[in-house]
C-alpha positions, -999 to +999 in steps of 0.1 A: -181-177+108-189-198+139-212-182+164-230-196+194-262-197+174-248-219+146-269-250+143-241-273+133-220-267+165-239-289+190-232-320+168-196-311+159-171-338+168-139-328+150-125-293+149-092-278+136-081-243+146-052-224+131-042-192+150-033-176+117-069-178+105-089-162+133-088-135+160-081-147+195-113-131+207-129-162+192-115-181+221-126-156+248-163-161+241-186-187+255-186-206+222-167-236+237-197-244+258-216-251+226-192-278+216-209-305+237-199-334+215-165-323+204-141-353+205-111-343+184-093-310+183-063-299+162-045-267+171-019-250+150+004-220+150-004-208+186+023-188+205+030-178+241+005-149+239-023-170+225-019-201+246-032-183+277-064-176+258-065-211+246-065-225+282-099-212+290-112-226+258-098-261+266-113-261+301-148-261+287-143-291+264-154-318+288-159-345+262-127-340+243-109-374+236-081-364+213-060-333+213-033-325+187-008-297+186+010-289+154+035-262+145+030-242+177+057-219+191+047-217+227+073-227+254+047-246+276+022-270+263-001-263+293+010-231+311+014-237+348+032-207+362+016-187+390+007-159+365-019-182+349-052-186+366-056-222+355-026-237+373-048-255+399-072-267+372-043-287+356-040-307+388-077-312+394-101-338+380-120-315+356-094-304+331-097-325+299-108-354+321-118-376+291-087-370+271-073-403+257-049-392+230-023-364+231-002-357+200+025-331+197+041-324+163+067-298+153+064-277+185+101-267+185+101-243+215+090-270+240+118-284+262+095-308+281+059-319+275+047-324+310+068-307+337+042-312+364+016-338+374-014-335+351-050-347+355-049-370+325-059-402+342-077-415+311-048-408+287-040-439+267-017-426+239+011-400+240+028-393+207+055-367+201+075-363+169+097-337+152+099-314+183+135-302+178+138-283+211+124-311+233+150-324+259+127-344+282+092-358+278+079-363+313+087-351+349+086-379+374+054-365+390+037-364+356+047-400+347+031-412+379-003-398+370-005-415+336-020-447+350-038-458+319-012-450+293-009-479+268+012-464+240+041-439+241+059-429+210+088-404+208+101-399+173+125-376+154+132-353+184+168-342+179+176-330+214+158-355+237+184-370+261+160-387+285+123-395+284+119-392+322+136-360+334+164-363+359+152-344+390+179-353+415+190-383+435+159-390+455+144-425+453+112-428+432+092-458+421+073-453+388+047-478+376+035-477+340+008-502+348-010-503+314+018-494+290+021-520+262+039-502+234+070-480+237+086-465+206+119-446+206+127-437+170+155-415+155+165-398+188+201-389+180+209-375+215+190-401+236+213-416+262+188-431+287+151-436+292+159-423+326+194-417+341+183-413+377+182-442+401+144-445+398+128-480+398+104-487+369+078-514+366+062-522+332+039-552+340+021-551+306+049-539+283+051-562+252+065-542+224+096-519+225+109-503+193+144-488+196+155-476+162+183-452+152+192-441+187+230-443+184+239-428+219+215-449+239+236-467+266+212-486+287+175-482+294+176-470+330+199-470+360+175-482+387+156-515+393+137-524+361+108-549+357+094-559+323+080-594+329+062-598+295+089-583+273+109-609+253+125-590+225+133-555+212+122-544+177+150-527+158+130-510+131+096-498+121+094-519+090+066-544+083+091-573+087+115-560+113+145-575+130+145-583+167+172-586+194+172-598+230+199-603+256+186-615+290+167-583+299+160-548+286+190-531+300+214-559+287+197-558+253+202-520+249+238-523+261+246-550+236+228-537+206+257-517+194+284-539+209+270-567+187+264-541+159+227-552+154+216-518+164+230-504+132+208-524+109+179-499+109+201-468+103+193-447+073+219-420+081+253-426+097+282-404+107+311-428+110+332-405+133+306-411+161+316-448+161+354-451+157+353-488+167+328-495+140+351-480+114+378-504+124+355-534+122+342-524+088+376-518+073+389-551+087+359-571+074+346-579+109+311-565+103+282-585+087+279-576+050+242-570+053+244-547+083+239-515+063+214-524+036+190-497+049+217-470+049+209-441+026+236-415+036+271-421+050+294-394+063+331-404+066+347-376+085+376-366+108+398-396+103+432-379+099+451-413+100+429-431+075+450-437+044+432-468+029+401-463+008+367-478+015+372-515+008+352-531-020+336-557+004+322-527+024+308-511-007+289-542-016+270-539+017+257-504+009+229-515-014+206-485-009+233-458-003+222-425-020+248-400-006+284-404+005+302-374+022+339-377+028+356-349+046+386-341+069+404-373+060+438-357+053+457-389+046+432-405+023+446-411-012+416-426-028+379-429-018+372-464-033+394-494-034+381-514-063+411-536-068+394-568-056+364-560-077+385-555-109+405-587-102+373-607-097+358-592-129+388-602-150+393-636-133 
């Protein structure tokens, strides 16, 4: 049991708190003032009722450098409505002023990480993954305050449509002056980094990973500057493939036109890409395009009578699951005629 008199607390640098394991009165006491050297904090299983109590606790952690949320069910990462007394503290210079790393994992009730400008001027790493309710990551005002952000990773968030929220048609200029690494990984609904006509400057951006984002059309609609960026990484592998076409917007646009964007896919629903099906069946796709594919769903092709050609099957080296459904005219799943002829030749 931790108490203000515990001798170990003044030197504590790493702490994990799970709301299932202690009473919330723990957070109401002045114990946080004893964590003078706390640098890393992990928080799990907090809900809307407990997050208000958590706010006062966080305000006292002046030396905190890394904050991780895991499996929480609250709707706001940092409550900012008028009913909460710490709304103004979020905008000031004292709230988590030394925070460098913010990680958010499996917080499914969040729809946006930062809906307002925060006081995180020293934040260097923002990492969010497996937040199934997340739609946007940052409001425009929040993005402008992250002046020292060097790494942003958004991964496995099923509903994210844009990283920067669309807040209307007003003109805005956003500068990510220190951002070097941007990773967009397995975001099945992502259509834009930002769909509004904002201008973006990334003077230090050197590494962009775009992998398994099948609906991504272009990066952004407005003026875009990435002077150091020369290629886009297509996977998270140790020896990844790269692609580049003039600039970042052109690269994103051409990734699926040239089909190279599919090389990192592990799961594919073919009905989402009807043009791809035609190219595959007609032998117009590179044979090694789907070597990473583990599951394939062939669905809703009512006019498909021919089976999966043998030359296509040869490209599915790592396929573990094949799901064929709603293909009413299909007479056979596999066409092995050419394979049999070649075997007996």
